[in-house]
C-alpha positions in Angstrom: -6.0 5.2 183.1 -5.6 2.8 179.6 -7.6 0.2 178.6 -6.9 -2.3 176.5 -7.3 -2.7 173.2 -11.2 -2.6 171.9 -12.4 -5.3 169.8 -15.4 -4.0 166.9 -17.4 -6.3 164.5 -17.1 -3.2 161.8 -16.0 -3.2 158.9 -12.6 -1.5 159.2 -11.9 -3.7 162.7 -11.3 -6.8 159.4 -7.6 -8.8 160.4 -6.7 -6.9 156.8 -6.7 -3.7 158.5 -4.5 -4.4 160.9 -2.1 -6.3 158.7 -1.6 -3.4 156.9 -0.9 -1.1 159.8 1.4 -3.6 160.8 3.3 -4.1 157.7 3.6 0.1 157.3 5.1 -0.1 161.1 7.5 -2.8 160.4 8.4 -1.3 156.9 9.6 2.1 159.0 10.8 -0.1 161.9 13.4 -2.3 159.5 14.4 1.3 157.5 16.3 2.4 161.4 17.4 -1.7 161.8 14.7 -3.2 163.9 13.9 -7.1 163.2 10.3 -7.3 162.6 8.7 -10.0 161.8 4.5 -10.3 161.3 2.8 -12.9 162.8 -0.7 -13.5 161.0 -2.2 -17.2 161.6 -5.7 -17.1 160.4 -7.1 -17.9 163.5 -5.7 -15.3 166.0 -4.9 -11.2 166.3 -2.0 -10.1 163.9 1.4 -9.0 165.6 4.2 -7.7 164.9 7.5 -8.9 166.4 10.4 -6.3 167.1 13.3 -7.0 168.4 16.6 -4.9 169.2 19.2 -6.6 166.7 21.9 -5.8 169.0 20.2 -7.6 172.4 17.8 -9.8 170.9 16.2 -10.6 174.6 15.1 -7.2 174.1 11.7 -7.5 172.0 7.8 -7.3 172.4 4.7 -7.9 170.7 2.6 -5.1 168.7 -0.8 -5.0 167.5 -3.1 -3.1 165.6 -7.1 -2.1 167.4 -9.8 -0.5 165.8 -10.7 1.8 169.1 -13.9 3.2 170.2 -12.8 6.3 169.3 -13.4 5.0 165.2 -9.6 5.0 164.9 -7.0 2.4 164.5 -4.5 2.3 167.3 -0.8 -0.1 168.0 -1.0 -1.3 171.4 1.6 -3.1 173.3 1.1 -6.7 174.1 0.1 -5.7 178.0 -2.5 -3.7 176.8 -1.4 -0.2 176.6 -1.2 2.4 173.9 1.4 2.9 171.5 0.1 5.6 169.4 -2.5 5.9 166.6 -1.8 4.1 164.0 -1.7 7.0 161.8 1.4 8.1 163.6 4.1 5.6 163.0 6.9 8.6 163.8 5.6 8.3 167.2 5.5 4.5 167.2 8.7 4.2 166.0 10.3 6.7 168.7 8.4 4.7 171.2 9.0 1.6 170.2 12.7 2.3 170.3 12.8 4.1 173.3 11.4 0.9 175.2 13.2 -1.5 173.0 16.5 0.5 173.8 19.7 -1.0 175.1 22.3 1.7 176.6 25.0 -0.8 176.7 24.5 -2.0 173.0 24.6 1.6 172.2 20.8 1.1 170.7 
């Protein structure tokens, strides 16, 4: 069973930490040709919008949250874990698989 993103008031969970992680993921995904845009309004949790450039309606939001286990995790907007934040290769592969389109060859 997957439990949704956890938040904590600890120093490691500051929005700046999430922004840094999402910027790293954005760079990794952009290198593979995905469309990415970071949204970090001051009154909401930072989110990374990731879209398939061949089929732009294949898109999703990704967040970074500090887990109860003391690690950063990447999460889908539907509160399912993608991967630990320190495993960008796994995250990129998972995101790519979910947003892939057989018709577009991506």
